[in-house]
C-alpha positions as CSV (number, residue, x, y, z in Angstrom):
1,M,45.1,12.1,15.5
2,K,41.8,12.3,17.3
3,S,41.0,15.9,18.1
4,I,37.5,17.0,17.3
5,Y,34.5,16.8,19.6
6,L,30.9,17.1,18.3
7,A,27.8,18.3,20.1
8,Q,24.5,16.9,18.7
9,G,21.3,17.6,20.6
10,D,22.2,17.3,24.3
11,Q,25.0,14.8,23.7
12,Q,28.7,15.5,23.2
13,S,30.8,12.8,21.6
14,G,34.4,12.4,20.6
15,P,37.2,12.9,20.1
16,F,37.1,11.9,16.4
17,E,39.8,12.0,13.7
18,E,39.5,15.0,11.4
19,A,39.7,12.9,8.3
20,N,36.7,10.8,9.4
21,V,34.7,13.9,10.2
22,R,35.5,15.4,6.8
23,K,34.4,12.1,5.1
24,E,31.1,12.1,7.0
25,L,30.5,15.8,6.0
26,A,31.2,15.0,2.4
27,E,28.9,12.0,2.4
28,G,26.1,13.9,4.1
29,L,26.2,11.8,7.2
30,L,27.0,14.8,9.3
31,E,25.3,18.2,9.2
32,P,27.9,21.0,8.6
33,D,26.0,23.1,11.1
34,T,26.8,20.6,13.9
35,L,28.8,22.4,16.6
36,C,32.3,21.2,17.3
37,W,35.3,22.0,19.5
38,K,39.0,21.2,19.4
39,E,42.0,22.3,21.3
40,G,42.8,26.0,20.7
41,M,39.2,27.1,20.0
42,A,37.6,29.7,22.3
43,T,34.1,28.6,21.6
44,W,32.1,25.8,20.0
45,E,31.5,26.5,16.2
46,P,29.9,24.8,13.2
47,V,32.1,22.0,12.1
48,G,31.6,23.0,8.4
49,K,33.1,26.4,9.2
50,V,36.0,25.0,11.3
51,L,37.0,22.5,8.5
52,G,36.4,25.0,5.8
53,M,33.6,23.2,4.1
54,S,30.5,25.0,2.9
55,L,27.7,25.2,5.4
56,S,24.1,24.3,4.6
57,P,21.4,27.0,4.8
58,K,19.6,25.3,7.7
59,T,19.9,26.6,11.2
60,A,21.4,24.4,13.9
61,S,19.2,23.4,16.8
62,S,19.7,24.8,20.3
63,L,22.0,22.8,22.5
64,R,21.3,22.3,26.2
65,A,23.7,22.2,29.1
66,G,24.6,18.9,30.8
67,M,27.4,17.4,28.7
68,G,28.9,14.1,29.7
69,E,31.3,14.3,32.6
70,E,34.1,12.5,30.7
71,A,34.0,15.0,27.8
72,P,36.1,18.1,27.9
73,A,34.5,21.2,29.4
74,D,33.5,24.0,27.0
75,P,36.2,26.7,27.0
76,V,33.8,29.3,28.2
77,G,32.1,27.0,30.8
78,Q,29.3,25.6,28.7
79,V,28.3,24.9,25.1
80,N,27.0,28.0,23.4
81,T,23.2,27.8,23.3
82,G,20.6,29.4,21.1
83,V,19.6,28.9,17.5
84,L,22.3,29.9,15.0
85,A,21.4,32.3,12.3
86,E,21.5,31.0,8.7
87,T,25.1,30.6,7.7
88,E,26.4,32.3,4.5
89,L,29.2,31.0,2.3
90,Q,32.6,31.7,3.8
91,T,34.8,34.5,2.5
92,P,38.1,33.5,0.9
93,L,41.1,33.0,3.1
94,F,43.1,35.5,1.1
95,L,42.7,37.9,-1.8
96,Y,41.0,35.9,-4.6
97,I,41.6,37.6,-8.0
98,P,42.5,36.3,-11.5
99,V,46.2,36.0,-12.1
100,N,46.0,38.1,-15.2
101,R,44.4,40.9,-13.2
102,L,47.4,40.9,-10.9
103,I,49.8,41.1,-13.9
104,V,47.9,43.9,-15.7
105,L,47.3,46.0,-12.6
106,S,50.9,45.6,-11.5
107,I,52.1,46.9,-14.8
108,L,49.5,49.7,-15.3
109,S,50.0,50.9,-11.7
110,M,53.8,50.8,-11.9
111,S,53.8,48.2,-9.1
112,I,51.6,50.3,-6.8
113,Y,49.2,47.4,-6.9
114,D,51.8,45.1,-5.4
115,A,51.6,47.1,-2.2
116,Y,47.8,46.9,-2.3
117,W,48.0,43.1,-2.8
118,I,50.2,42.9,0.3
119,Y,47.9,45.1,2.2
120,K,44.7,43.1,1.3
121,N,46.2,39.8,2.2
122,W,47.4,41.1,5.6
123,R,43.9,42.4,6.2
124,Y,42.5,38.9,5.5
125,L,45.0,37.5,8.0
126,K,44.1,40.2,10.6
127,E,40.4,39.4,10.4
128,R,40.7,35.7,10.5
129,Q,43.4,35.5,13.2
130,G,42.6,38.5,15.2
131,L,46.0,40.0,14.7
132,R,46.8,43.4,16.2
133,I,48.4,44.9,13.2
134,R,47.9,47.7,10.7
135,P,47.6,46.1,7.3
136,F,47.9,49.5,5.5
137,W,51.3,50.2,6.8
138,R,52.4,46.6,6.1
139,G,51.4,47.2,2.5
140,W,53.1,50.6,2.4
141,F,56.3,49.2,3.8
142,G,55.9,45.9,1.9
143,I,59.6,45.5,1.4
144,F,59.8,44.7,5.1
145,Y,56.6,42.6,5.4
146,C,56.6,40.6,2.2
147,H,58.6,37.7,3.6
148,S,56.4,37.3,6.7
149,L,53.2,37.5,4.5
150,L,54.3,34.8,2.1
151,N,55.4,32.7,5.0
152,N,51.9,33.1,6.6
153,I,50.2,32.1,3.3
154,H,52.5,29.2,2.9
155,D,52.0,27.9,6.4
156,D,48.3,28.6,6.7
157,E,46.8,25.4,8.2
158,E,43.3,26.0,6.8
159,A,44.6,26.5,3.3
160,R,46.8,23.4,3.6
161,Q,43.8,21.2,4.3
162,F,42.9,21.7,0.6
163,Q,46.2,21.8,-1.1
164,E,49.9,21.7,-0.1
165,P,51.8,24.8,-1.3
166,T,54.7,24.2,-3.7
167,F,56.1,27.7,-3.8
168,S,59.1,28.9,-1.8
169,P,58.0,31.9,0.3
170,G,61.6,33.0,1.1
171,A,62.8,32.8,-2.5
172,L,59.8,34.6,-3.9
173,A,59.8,37.3,-1.3
174,T,63.5,37.9,-1.8
175,G,63.1,38.0,-5.6
176,W,60.3,40.5,-5.3
177,V,62.3,42.8,-3.0
178,L,65.4,42.6,-5.3
179,L,63.3,43.4,-8.4
180,L,61.8,46.4,-6.5
181,I,65.3,47.6,-5.6
182,V,66.5,47.2,-9.2
183,S,63.4,49.1,-10.4
184,N,64.2,52.0,-8.1
185,I,67.9,52.1,-9.1
186,I,67.0,52.1,-12.8
187,S,64.4,54.8,-12.3
188,R,67.0,57.1,-10.9
189,L,69.0,57.2,-14.1
190,P,68.8,60.6,-15.9
191,S,66.5,59.6,-18.7
192,I,62.8,59.1,-19.4
193,E,63.6,55.8,-21.1
194,A,65.2,54.4,-17.9
195,T,62.1,55.4,-15.9
196,L,59.9,53.6,-18.4
197,I,62.0,50.5,-18.2
198,A,61.9,50.6,-14.4
199,A,58.1,50.7,-14.6
200,V,57.9,47.3,-16.3
201,V,60.4,45.4,-14.1
202,P,58.3,42.3,-13.5
203,G,58.1,42.1,-9.8
204,F,54.6,40.5,-10.2
205,L,56.4,37.3,-11.4
206,C,57.3,36.6,-7.8
207,L,53.7,37.0,-6.6
208,M,52.1,34.9,-9.4
209,P,52.9,31.5,-7.8
210,V,51.3,32.7,-4.5
211,Q,48.2,34.0,-6.3
212,K,47.9,30.7,-8.2
213,Y,48.0,28.8,-4.9
214,I,45.4,31.1,-3.3
215,N,43.1,30.6,-6.2
216,A,43.5,26.8,-6.2
217,V,42.7,26.7,-2.5
218,T,39.7,29.0,-2.8
219,E,38.3,27.1,-5.7
220,Q,38.5,23.8,-3.8
221,R,37.2,25.3,-0.6
222,N,34.2,26.9,-2.2
223,P,33.6,26.3,-6.0
224,Q,30.9,29.0,-6.0
225,Q,33.2,31.7,-4.8
226,T,33.4,34.7,-7.0
227,Y,36.5,36.8,-7.6
228,Y,37.1,39.9,-5.4
229,G,35.5,42.8,-7.2
230,W,36.8,46.1,-8.5
231,S,37.1,48.0,-5.3
232,A,38.0,51.6,-4.6
233,G,41.6,50.4,-3.9
234,H,41.8,48.9,-7.4
235,I,40.6,52.2,-8.9
236,V,43.0,54.3,-6.9
237,C,46.0,52.1,-8.0
238,L,44.9,52.5,-11.7
239,V,44.4,56.2,-11.4
240,L,47.8,56.8,-9.7
241,G,49.5,54.5,-12.2
242,G,47.7,56.1,-15.1
243,L,48.9,59.6,-14.0
244,I,52.5,58.5,-13.7
245,W,52.4,56.7,-17.1
246,A,50.9,59.8,-18.7
247,I,53.6,62.1,-17.2
248,L,56.3,59.8,-18.4
249,L,55.0,59.4,-21.9
250,L,54.5,63.1,-22.2
251,G,58.0,63.7,-21.0
252,L,59.3,61.1,-23.6
253,V,57.4,62.9,-26.4
254,A,58.7,66.2,-25.3
255,E,62.3,65.0,-25.1
256,Q,62.2,63.5,-28.6
257,S,60.6,66.6,-30.0
258,G,63.3,68.8,-28.6
259,F,61.1,70.8,-26.2
């Protein structure tokens, strides 16, 4: 399907098939800083950014008005002019962390990190798509927003350009919610042991396939991308989880000692 228009110098050309544009970018025949436009875009943007391919550090040349009459008009009336600032490597589409970090933090934080994981991925979606949402509350009430989040990750068009997802968003989200409910039910039983068991109910197993997909897409999209660092949110999850674990273990010791 021919859908991409290119602007080089004072000439606009196209439409071109996306596959051919990608091929030219990969072979170095087309500068990734070349401005492009396709249906649905509000402004002309670098083709490397639009197609999710790393941009070169060069700056794009200024584009003049006066595009061909047969070419589509720029959505804002004319092609954006002026020299573009040097382009940095793109940020990941979603939260890019090692799978083992997801597992360890989920266990140590007693699944608090699951809510943070949901929050962060909603935040990435909000920033990329301009959504008018509150990611914090979507993480806090993750039981209601997990399904829509996994569906958004599964159906994300930019991510699918690099790899087709193989996970089932509905099944994984349902599994995560059910495990969360089971954990809550077990934790209400009148014993410290039950609470400890509830703490290790593996809800993270339902998030692992999604994280593996995010990581695979990120590594293809930008091989130089580094993992998301240890943020304040990570530390808060660990501290809260550590306090809960400490209270439970002290309660268990006290119970067994007869105090």
